[in-house]
PyMOL Python script that loads the backbone (N, CA, C, O; Angstrom):
from pymol import cmd

cmd.read_pdbstr("""\
ATOM      1  N   MET A   1      17.569  -6.603   0.825  1.00  0.00           N
ATOM      2  CA  MET A   1      18.232  -5.648   1.688  1.00  0.00           C
ATOM      3  C   MET A   1      17.178  -4.858   2.467  1.00  0.00           C
ATOM      4  O   MET A   1      16.229  -4.343   1.877  1.00  0.00           O
ATOM      5  N   ASN A   2      17.339  -4.763   3.773  1.00  0.00           N
ATOM      6  CA  ASN A   2      16.405  -4.021   4.616  1.00  0.00           C
ATOM      7  C   ASN A   2      17.017  -2.692   5.017  1.00  0.00           C
ATOM      8  O   ASN A   2      18.171  -2.636   5.443  1.00  0.00           O
ATOM      9  N   ASN A   3      16.265  -1.645   4.884  1.00  0.00           N
ATOM     10  CA  ASN A   3      16.667  -0.318   5.348  1.00  0.00           C
ATOM     11  C   ASN A   3      15.931  -0.052   6.646  1.00  0.00           C
ATOM     12  O   ASN A   3      14.756  -0.394   6.786  1.00  0.00           O
ATOM     13  N   ILE A   4      16.621   0.556   7.590  1.00  0.00           N
ATOM     14  CA  ILE A   4      16.022   0.884   8.877  1.00  0.00           C
ATOM     15  C   ILE A   4      15.812   2.383   8.914  1.00  0.00           C
ATOM     16  O   ILE A   4      16.723   3.153   8.608  1.00  0.00           O
ATOM     17  N   VAL A   5      14.601   2.802   9.291  1.00  0.00           N
ATOM     18  CA  VAL A   5      14.262   4.223   9.313  1.00  0.00           C
ATOM     19  C   VAL A   5      13.406   4.509  10.544  1.00  0.00           C
ATOM     20  O   VAL A   5      12.572   3.695  10.941  1.00  0.00           O
ATOM     21  N   GLY A   6      13.622   5.662  11.130  1.00  0.00           N
ATOM     22  CA  GLY A   6      12.803   6.088  12.257  1.00  0.00           C
ATOM     23  C   GLY A   6      11.440   6.572  11.788  1.00  0.00           C
ATOM     24  O   GLY A   6      11.294   7.034  10.656  1.00  0.00           O
ATOM     25  N   LEU A   7      10.454   6.466  12.648  1.00  0.00           N
ATOM     26  CA  LEU A   7       9.092   6.858  12.312  1.00  0.00           C
ATOM     27  C   LEU A   7       9.018   8.336  11.926  1.00  0.00           C
ATOM     28  O   LEU A   7       8.343   8.690  10.959  1.00  0.00           O
ATOM     29  N   LYS A   8       9.700   9.190  12.667  1.00  0.00           N
ATOM     30  CA  LYS A   8       9.686  10.627  12.368  1.00  0.00           C
ATOM     31  C   LYS A   8      10.310  10.884  10.997  1.00  0.00           C
ATOM     32  O   LYS A   8       9.779  11.663  10.206  1.00  0.00           O
ATOM     33  N   GLU A   9      11.428  10.232  10.720  1.00  0.00           N
ATOM     34  CA  GLU A   9      12.094  10.370   9.419  1.00  0.00           C
ATOM     35  C   GLU A   9      11.183   9.905   8.287  1.00  0.00           C
ATOM     36  O   GLU A   9      11.128  10.536   7.232  1.00  0.00           O
ATOM     37  N   LEU A  10      10.470   8.805   8.505  1.00  0.00           N
ATOM     38  CA  LEU A  10       9.535   8.297   7.500  1.00  0.00           C
ATOM     39  C   LEU A  10       8.454   9.331   7.210  1.00  0.00           C
ATOM     40  O   LEU A  10       8.156   9.610   6.048  1.00  0.00           O
ATOM     41  N   ARG A  11       7.868   9.896   8.254  1.00  0.00           N
ATOM     42  CA  ARG A  11       6.807  10.898   8.070  1.00  0.00           C
ATOM     43  C   ARG A  11       7.320  12.126   7.333  1.00  0.00           C
ATOM     44  O   ARG A  11       6.626  12.669   6.474  1.00  0.00           O
ATOM     45  N   GLN A  12       8.528  12.566   7.662  1.00  0.00           N
ATOM     46  CA  GLN A  12       9.062  13.795   7.071  1.00  0.00           C
ATOM     47  C   GLN A  12       9.487  13.609   5.617  1.00  0.00           C
ATOM     48  O   GLN A  12       9.468  14.566   4.843  1.00  0.00           O
ATOM     49  N   ASN A  13       9.870  12.391   5.237  1.00  0.00           N
ATOM     50  CA  ASN A  13      10.374  12.133   3.888  1.00  0.00           C
ATOM     51  C   ASN A  13       9.649  10.963   3.236  1.00  0.00           C
ATOM     52  O   ASN A  13      10.268  10.106   2.605  1.00  0.00           O
ATOM     53  N   LEU A  14       8.342  10.938   3.396  1.00  0.00           N
ATOM     54  CA  LEU A  14       7.545   9.812   2.934  1.00  0.00           C
ATOM     55  C   LEU A  14       7.734   9.513   1.453  1.00  0.00           C
ATOM     56  O   LEU A  14       7.879   8.354   1.064  1.00  0.00           O
ATOM     57  N   GLU A  15       7.734  10.546   0.635  1.00  0.00           N
ATOM     58  CA  GLU A  15       7.825  10.336  -0.816  1.00  0.00           C
ATOM     59  C   GLU A  15       9.130   9.633  -1.203  1.00  0.00           C
ATOM     60  O   GLU A  15       9.141   8.787  -2.098  1.00  0.00           O
ATOM     61  N   GLN A  16      10.208   9.979  -0.538  1.00  0.00           N
ATOM     62  CA  GLN A  16      11.505   9.341  -0.795  1.00  0.00           C
ATOM     63  C   GLN A  16      11.431   7.843  -0.489  1.00  0.00           C
ATOM     64  O   GLN A  16      11.961   7.031  -1.247  1.00  0.00           O
ATOM     65  N   TYR A  17      10.785   7.479   0.604  1.00  0.00           N
ATOM     66  CA  TYR A  17      10.691   6.070   0.984  1.00  0.00           C
ATOM     67  C   TYR A  17       9.687   5.311   0.118  1.00  0.00           C
ATOM     68  O   TYR A  17       9.843   4.112  -0.113  1.00  0.00           O
ATOM     69  N   VAL A  18       8.670   6.002  -0.352  1.00  0.00           N
ATOM     70  CA  VAL A  18       7.730   5.378  -1.288  1.00  0.00           C
ATOM     71  C   VAL A  18       8.480   4.964  -2.547  1.00  0.00           C
ATOM     72  O   VAL A  18       8.257   3.873  -3.071  1.00  0.00           O
ATOM     73  N   ARG A  19       9.365   5.824  -3.033  1.00  0.00           N
ATOM     74  CA  ARG A  19      10.147   5.489  -4.232  1.00  0.00           C
ATOM     75  C   ARG A  19      11.036   4.274  -3.992  1.00  0.00           C
ATOM     76  O   ARG A  19      11.191   3.436  -4.879  1.00  0.00           O
ATOM     77  N   LEU A  20      11.622   4.172  -2.800  1.00  0.00           N
ATOM     78  CA  LEU A  20      12.455   3.006  -2.485  1.00  0.00           C
ATOM     79  C   LEU A  20      11.644   1.716  -2.520  1.00  0.00           C
ATOM     80  O   LEU A  20      12.098   0.702  -3.050  1.00  0.00           O
ATOM     81  N   VAL A  21      10.449   1.761  -1.954  1.00  0.00           N
ATOM     82  CA  VAL A  21       9.582   0.580  -1.940  1.00  0.00           C
ATOM     83  C   VAL A  21       9.155   0.230  -3.360  1.00  0.00           C
ATOM     84  O   VAL A  21       9.083  -0.947  -3.714  1.00  0.00           O
ATOM     85  N   GLU A  22       8.871   1.241  -4.172  1.00  0.00           N
ATOM     86  CA  GLU A  22       8.517   0.997  -5.574  1.00  0.00           C
ATOM     87  C   GLU A  22       9.662   0.330  -6.326  1.00  0.00           C
ATOM     88  O   GLU A  22       9.432  -0.395  -7.294  1.00  0.00           O
ATOM     89  N   GLN A  23      10.891   0.570  -5.886  1.00  0.00           N
ATOM     90  CA  GLN A  23      12.066  -0.046  -6.503  1.00  0.00           C
ATOM     91  C   GLN A  23      12.316  -1.460  -5.981  1.00  0.00           C
ATOM     92  O   GLN A  23      13.258  -2.128  -6.408  1.00  0.00           O
ATOM     93  N   GLY A  24      11.469  -1.910  -5.054  1.00  0.00           N
ATOM     94  CA  GLY A  24      11.586  -3.275  -4.553  1.00  0.00           C
ATOM     95  C   GLY A  24      12.279  -3.417  -3.208  1.00  0.00           C
ATOM     96  O   GLY A  24      12.515  -4.536  -2.753  1.00  0.00           O
ATOM     97  N   LYS A  25      12.606  -2.312  -2.569  1.00  0.00           N
ATOM     98  CA  LYS A  25      13.295  -2.371  -1.277  1.00  0.00           C
ATOM     99  C   LYS A  25      12.284  -2.428  -0.136  1.00  0.00           C
ATOM    100  O   LYS A  25      11.168  -1.921  -0.254  1.00  0.00           O
ATOM    101  N   SER A  26      12.688  -3.051   0.968  1.00  0.00           N
ATOM    102  CA  SER A  26      11.866  -3.118   2.178  1.00  0.00           C
ATOM    103  C   SER A  26      12.422  -2.171   3.226  1.00  0.00           C
ATOM    104  O   SER A  26      13.620  -1.887   3.250  1.00  0.00           O
ATOM    105  N   LEU A  27      11.541  -1.683   4.092  1.00  0.00           N
ATOM    106  CA  LEU A  27      11.941  -0.787   5.173  1.00  0.00           C
ATOM    107  C   LEU A  27      11.454  -1.342   6.501  1.00  0.00           C
ATOM    108  O   LEU A  27      10.347  -1.872   6.595  1.00  0.00           O
ATOM    109  N   ILE A  28      12.279  -1.217   7.516  1.00  0.00           N
ATOM    110  CA  ILE A  28      11.852  -1.511   8.883  1.00  0.00           C
ATOM    111  C   ILE A  28      11.754  -0.167   9.586  1.00  0.00           C
ATOM    112  O   ILE A  28      12.715   0.603   9.609  1.00  0.00           O
ATOM    113  N   VAL A  29      10.598   0.110  10.154  1.00  0.00           N
ATOM    114  CA  VAL A  29      10.353   1.394  10.801  1.00  0.00           C
ATOM    115  C   VAL A  29      10.472   1.221  12.309  1.00  0.00           C
ATOM    116  O   VAL A  29       9.869   0.326  12.901  1.00  0.00           O
ATOM    117  N   LEU A  30      11.270   2.103  12.919  1.00  0.00           N
ATOM    118  CA  LEU A  30      11.506   2.060  14.358  1.00  0.00           C
ATOM    119  C   LEU A  30      10.814   3.222  15.055  1.00  0.00           C
ATOM    120  O   LEU A  30      10.681   4.313  14.501  1.00  0.00           O
ATOM    121  N   ARG A  31      10.378   2.962  16.278  1.00  0.00           N
ATOM    122  CA  ARG A  31       9.915   4.025  17.166  1.00  0.00           C
ATOM    123  C   ARG A  31      10.638   3.825  18.478  1.00  0.00           C
ATOM    124  O   ARG A  31      10.532   2.766  19.098  1.00  0.00           O
ATOM    125  N   ARG A  32      11.364   4.825  18.898  1.00  0.00           N
ATOM    126  CA  ARG A  32      12.151   4.756  20.137  1.00  0.00           C
ATOM    127  C   ARG A  32      13.087   3.544  20.122  1.00  0.00           C
ATOM    128  O   ARG A  32      13.182   2.809  21.104  1.00  0.00           O
ATOM    129  N   SER A  33      13.760   3.352  19.017  1.00  0.00           N
ATOM    130  CA  SER A  33      14.769   2.291  18.815  1.00  0.00           C
ATOM    131  C   SER A  33      14.197   0.879  18.828  1.00  0.00           C
ATOM    132  O   SER A  33      14.956  -0.086  18.912  1.00  0.00           O
ATOM    133  N   LYS A  34      12.873   0.737  18.747  1.00  0.00           N
ATOM    134  CA  LYS A  34      12.256  -0.588  18.707  1.00  0.00           C
ATOM    135  C   LYS A  34      11.534  -0.761  17.373  1.00  0.00           C
ATOM    136  O   LYS A  34      10.849   0.155  16.918  1.00  0.00           O
ATOM    137  N   PRO A  35      11.682  -1.928  16.742  1.00  0.00           N
ATOM    138  CA  PRO A  35      10.982  -2.161  15.472  1.00  0.00           C
ATOM    139  C   PRO A  35       9.474  -2.040  15.664  1.00  0.00           C
ATOM    140  O   PRO A  35       8.909  -2.617  16.593  1.00  0.00           O
ATOM    141  N   LEU A  36       8.836  -1.293  14.787  1.00  0.00           N
ATOM    142  CA  LEU A  36       7.395  -1.062  14.878  1.00  0.00           C
ATOM    143  C   LEU A  36       6.656  -1.819  13.778  1.00  0.00           C
ATOM    144  O   LEU A  36       5.685  -2.524  14.053  1.00  0.00           O
ATOM    145  N   PHE A  37       7.112  -1.677  12.534  1.00  0.00           N
ATOM    146  CA  PHE A  37       6.505  -2.394  11.413  1.00  0.00           C
ATOM    147  C   PHE A  37       7.464  -2.412  10.231  1.00  0.00           C
ATOM    148  O   PHE A  37       8.480  -1.718  10.218  1.00  0.00           O
ATOM    149  N   ARG A  38       7.114  -3.222   9.245  1.00  0.00           N
ATOM    150  CA  ARG A  38       7.906  -3.339   8.029  1.00  0.00           C
ATOM    151  C   ARG A  38       7.045  -2.885   6.845  1.00  0.00           C
ATOM    152  O   ARG A  38       5.858  -3.200   6.762  1.00  0.00           O
ATOM    153  N   ILE A  39       7.659  -2.156   5.956  1.00  0.00           N
ATOM    154  CA  ILE A  39       7.003  -1.764   4.705  1.00  0.00           C
ATOM    155  C   ILE A  39       7.746  -2.491   3.594  1.00  0.00           C
ATOM    156  O   ILE A  39       8.968  -2.394   3.485  1.00  0.00           O
ATOM    157  N   SER A  40       7.007  -3.214   2.781  1.00  0.00           N
ATOM    158  CA  SER A  40       7.637  -3.930   1.675  1.00  0.00           C
ATOM    159  C   SER A  40       6.712  -3.920   0.471  1.00  0.00           C
ATOM    160  O   SER A  40       5.498  -3.771   0.611  1.00  0.00           O
ATOM    161  N   PRO A  41       7.291  -4.079  -0.712  1.00  0.00           N
ATOM    162  CA  PRO A  41       6.455  -4.097  -1.914  1.00  0.00           C
ATOM    163  C   PRO A  41       5.534  -5.301  -1.903  1.00  0.00           C
ATOM    164  O   PRO A  41       5.893  -6.356  -1.379  1.00  0.00           O
ATOM    165  N   ILE A  42       4.356  -5.154  -2.475  1.00  0.00           N
ATOM    166  CA  ILE A  42       3.439  -6.288  -2.541  1.00  0.00           C
ATOM    167  C   ILE A  42       3.832  -7.174  -3.711  1.00  0.00           C
ATOM    168  O   ILE A  42       4.361  -6.707  -4.719  1.00  0.00           O
ATOM    169  N   GLU A  43       3.567  -8.432  -3.559  1.00  0.00           N
ATOM    170  CA  GLU A  43       3.819  -9.389  -4.624  1.00  0.00           C
ATOM    171  C   GLU A  43       2.651  -9.327  -5.599  1.00  0.00           C
ATOM    172  O   GLU A  43       1.496  -9.430  -5.187  1.00  0.00           O
ATOM    173  N   GLU A  44       2.931  -9.163  -6.859  1.00  0.00           N
ATOM    174  CA  GLU A  44       1.876  -9.060  -7.859  1.00  0.00           C
ATOM    175  C   GLU A  44       0.994 -10.302  -7.893  1.00  0.00           C
ATOM    176  O   GLU A  44      -0.197 -10.200  -8.185  1.00  0.00           O
ATOM    177  N   GLU A  45       1.557 -11.474  -7.599  1.00  0.00           N
ATOM    178  CA  GLU A  45       0.774 -12.702  -7.654  1.00  0.00           C
ATOM    179  C   GLU A  45      -0.310 -12.759  -6.590  1.00  0.00           C
ATOM    180  O   GLU A  45      -1.281 -13.502  -6.732  1.00  0.00           O
ATOM    181  N   GLU A  46      -0.154 -11.981  -5.527  1.00  0.00           N
ATOM    182  CA  GLU A  46      -1.115 -12.011  -4.428  1.00  0.00           C
ATOM    183  C   GLU A  46      -2.447 -11.381  -4.807  1.00  0.00           C
ATOM    184  O   GLU A  46      -3.469 -11.684  -4.192  1.00  0.00           O
ATOM    185  N   TRP A  47      -2.450 -10.513  -5.807  1.00  0.00           N
ATOM    186  CA  TRP A  47      -3.651  -9.783  -6.165  1.00  0.00           C
ATOM    187  C   TRP A  47      -4.241 -10.344  -7.449  1.00  0.00           C
ATOM    188  O   TRP A  47      -3.536 -10.569  -8.433  1.00  0.00           O
ATOM    189  N   GLU A  48      -5.520 -10.558  -7.417  1.00  0.00           N
ATOM    190  CA  GLU A  48      -6.212 -11.026  -8.608  1.00  0.00           C
ATOM    191  C   GLU A  48      -7.473 -10.196  -8.767  1.00  0.00           C
ATOM    192  O   GLU A  48      -8.175  -9.921  -7.795  1.00  0.00           O
ATOM    193  N   GLU A  49      -7.750  -9.804  -9.988  1.00  0.00           N
ATOM    194  CA  GLU A  49      -8.936  -8.994 -10.238  1.00  0.00           C
ATOM    195  C   GLU A  49     -10.163  -9.882 -10.173  1.00  0.00           C
ATOM    196  O   GLU A  49     -10.265 -10.870 -10.901  1.00  0.00           O
ATOM    197  N   VAL A  50     -11.078  -9.533  -9.314  1.00  0.00           N
ATOM    198  CA  VAL A  50     -12.317 -10.291  -9.180  1.00  0.00           C
ATOM    199  C   VAL A  50     -13.370  -9.684 -10.086  1.00  0.00           C
ATOM    200  O   VAL A  50     -14.007 -10.387 -10.871  1.00  0.00           O
ATOM    201  N   VAL A  51     -13.551  -8.381  -9.975  1.00  0.00           N
ATOM    202  CA  VAL A  51     -14.501  -7.690 -10.841  1.00  0.00           C
ATOM    203  C   VAL A  51     -14.034  -6.243 -10.988  1.00  0.00           C
ATOM    204  O   VAL A  51     -13.542  -5.637 -10.036  1.00  0.00           O
ATOM    205  N   ASP A  52     -14.193  -5.710 -12.171  1.00  0.00           N
ATOM    206  CA  ASP A  52     -13.857  -4.317 -12.424  1.00  0.00           C
ATOM    207  C   ASP A  52     -15.156  -3.574 -12.704  1.00  0.00           C
ATOM    208  O   ASP A  52     -15.712  -3.669 -13.798  1.00  0.00           O
ATOM    209  N   PHE A  53     -15.634  -2.836 -11.711  1.00  0.00           N
ATOM    210  CA  PHE A  53     -16.922  -2.156 -11.832  1.00  0.00           C
ATOM    211  C   PHE A  53     -16.893  -1.027 -12.853  1.00  0.00           C
ATOM    212  O   PHE A  53     -17.947  -0.576 -13.301  1.00  0.00           O
ATOM    213  N   THR A  54     -15.699  -0.562 -13.231  1.00  0.00           N
ATOM    214  CA  THR A  54     -15.630   0.472 -14.259  1.00  0.00           C
ATOM    215  C   THR A  54     -15.964  -0.099 -15.633  1.00  0.00           C
ATOM    216  O   THR A  54     -16.261   0.658 -16.558  1.00  0.00           O
ATOM    217  N   LYS A  55     -15.920  -1.422 -15.780  1.00  0.00           N
ATOM    218  CA  LYS A  55     -16.320  -2.038 -17.049  1.00  0.00           C
ATOM    219  C   LYS A  55     -17.847  -2.102 -17.154  1.00  0.00           C
ATOM    220  O   LYS A  55     -18.400  -2.161 -18.253  1.00  0.00           O
ATOM    221  N   ILE A  56     -18.517  -2.090 -16.005  1.00  0.00           N
ATOM    222  CA  ILE A  56     -19.981  -2.102 -15.986  1.00  0.00           C
ATOM    223  C   ILE A  56     -20.512  -0.711 -16.318  1.00  0.00           C
ATOM    224  O   ILE A  56     -21.410  -0.546 -17.143  1.00  0.00           O
ATOM    225  N   ARG A  57     -19.934   0.278 -15.653  1.00  0.00           N
ATOM    226  CA  ARG A  57     -20.355   1.664 -15.871  1.00  0.00           C
ATOM    227  C   ARG A  57     -19.138   2.554 -15.666  1.00  0.00           C
ATOM    228  O   ARG A  57     -18.382   2.391 -14.708  1.00  0.00           O
ATOM    229  N   ARG A  58     -18.967   3.492 -16.579  1.00  0.00           N
ATOM    230  CA  ARG A  58     -17.836   4.417 -16.468  1.00  0.00           C
ATOM    231  C   ARG A  58     -17.907   5.153 -15.126  1.00  0.00           C
ATOM    232  O   ARG A  58     -18.951   5.695 -14.762  1.00  0.00           O
ATOM    233  N   GLY A  59     -16.822   5.167 -14.419  1.00  0.00           N
ATOM    234  CA  GLY A  59     -16.805   5.806 -13.105  1.00  0.00           C
ATOM    235  C   GLY A  59     -17.154   4.843 -11.978  1.00  0.00           C
ATOM    236  O   GLY A  59     -17.106   5.215 -10.806  1.00  0.00           O
ATOM    237  N   GLY A  60     -17.506   3.601 -12.328  1.00  0.00           N
ATOM    238  CA  GLY A  60     -17.801   2.598 -11.320  1.00  0.00           C
ATOM    239  C   GLY A  60     -19.256   2.546 -10.924  1.00  0.00           C
ATOM    240  O   GLY A  60     -20.106   3.205 -11.523  1.00  0.00           O
ATOM    241  N   VAL A  61     -19.529   1.758  -9.910  1.00  0.00           N
ATOM    242  CA  VAL A  61     -20.886   1.547  -9.413  1.00  0.00           C
ATOM    243  C   VAL A  61     -20.891   1.954  -7.945  1.00  0.00           C
ATOM    244  O   VAL A  61     -19.965   1.624  -7.204  1.00  0.00           O
ATOM    245  N   SER A  62     -21.922   2.664  -7.527  1.00  0.00           N
ATOM    246  CA  SER A  62     -21.977   3.102  -6.132  1.00  0.00           C
ATOM    247  C   SER A  62     -22.213   1.898  -5.220  1.00  0.00           C
ATOM    248  O   SER A  62     -22.830   0.910  -5.619  1.00  0.00           O
ATOM    249  N   ILE A  63     -21.724   1.997  -4.024  1.00  0.00           N
ATOM    250  CA  ILE A  63     -21.878   0.908  -3.057  1.00  0.00           C
ATOM    251  C   ILE A  63     -23.357   0.686  -2.738  1.00  0.00           C
ATOM    252  O   ILE A  63     -23.779  -0.449  -2.518  1.00  0.00           O
ATOM    253  N   LYS A  64     -24.139   1.756  -2.713  1.00  0.00           N
ATOM    254  CA  LYS A  64     -25.558   1.653  -2.436  1.00  0.00           C
ATOM    255  C   LYS A  64     -26.258   0.782  -3.503  1.00  0.00           C
ATOM    256  O   LYS A  64     -27.051  -0.104  -3.186  1.00  0.00           O
ATOM    257  N   GLU A  65     -25.936   1.069  -4.766  1.00  0.00           N
ATOM    258  CA  GLU A  65     -26.517   0.298  -5.856  1.00  0.00           C
ATOM    259  C   GLU A  65     -26.067  -1.154  -5.812  1.00  0.00           C
ATOM    260  O   GLU A  65     -26.857  -2.071  -6.034  1.00  0.00           O
ATOM    261  N   LEU A  66     -24.803  -1.346  -5.526  1.00  0.00           N
ATOM    262  CA  LEU A  66     -24.262  -2.706  -5.461  1.00  0.00           C
ATOM    263  C   LEU A  66     -24.959  -3.518  -4.368  1.00  0.00           C
ATOM    264  O   LEU A  66     -25.375  -4.652  -4.605  1.00  0.00           O
ATOM    265  N   LEU A  67     -25.085  -2.947  -3.188  1.00  0.00           N
ATOM    266  CA  LEU A  67     -25.711  -3.657  -2.076  1.00  0.00           C
ATOM    267  C   LEU A  67     -27.193  -3.905  -2.319  1.00  0.00           C
ATOM    268  O   LEU A  67     -27.731  -4.918  -1.871  1.00  0.00           O
ATOM    269  N   SER A  68     -27.858  -2.995  -3.021  1.00  0.00           N
ATOM    270  CA  SER A  68     -29.290  -3.194  -3.282  1.00  0.00           C
ATOM    271  C   SER A  68     -29.527  -4.379  -4.222  1.00  0.00           C
ATOM    272  O   SER A  68     -30.615  -4.955  -4.217  1.00  0.00           O
ATOM    273  N   ARG A  69     -28.536  -4.751  -5.022  1.00  0.00           N
ATOM    274  CA  ARG A  69     -28.694  -5.852  -5.958  1.00  0.00           C
ATOM    275  C   ARG A  69     -28.297  -7.204  -5.371  1.00  0.00           C
ATOM    276  O   ARG A  69     -28.465  -8.234  -6.023  1.00  0.00           O
ATOM    277  N   LEU A  70     -27.779  -7.210  -4.167  1.00  0.00           N
ATOM    278  CA  LEU A  70     -27.374  -8.485  -3.532  1.00  0.00           C
ATOM    279  C   LEU A  70     -28.543  -9.188  -2.901  1.00  0.00           C
ATOM    280  O   LEU A  70     -28.379 -10.266  -2.329  1.00  0.00           O
TER     281      LEU A  70
END
""", "prot")
cmd.dss("prot")
cmd.show_as("cartoon", "prot")
cmd.util.cbc("prot")
cmd.orient("prot")
């Protein structure tokens, strides 16, 4: 099911629409009665963990340190 929402309405009530997306609903955002973009939940299968830098060091690894080791 697609919900249609205006851009101004989305900005003013963002948290409400975030909850809808978290529930699995998609939104089509309009600007001046024309479709602008779609917001939809991401598919969990699309994301795969490559590396978790917090396992190397608590708080992660700085980008500077990471790039110096490449």
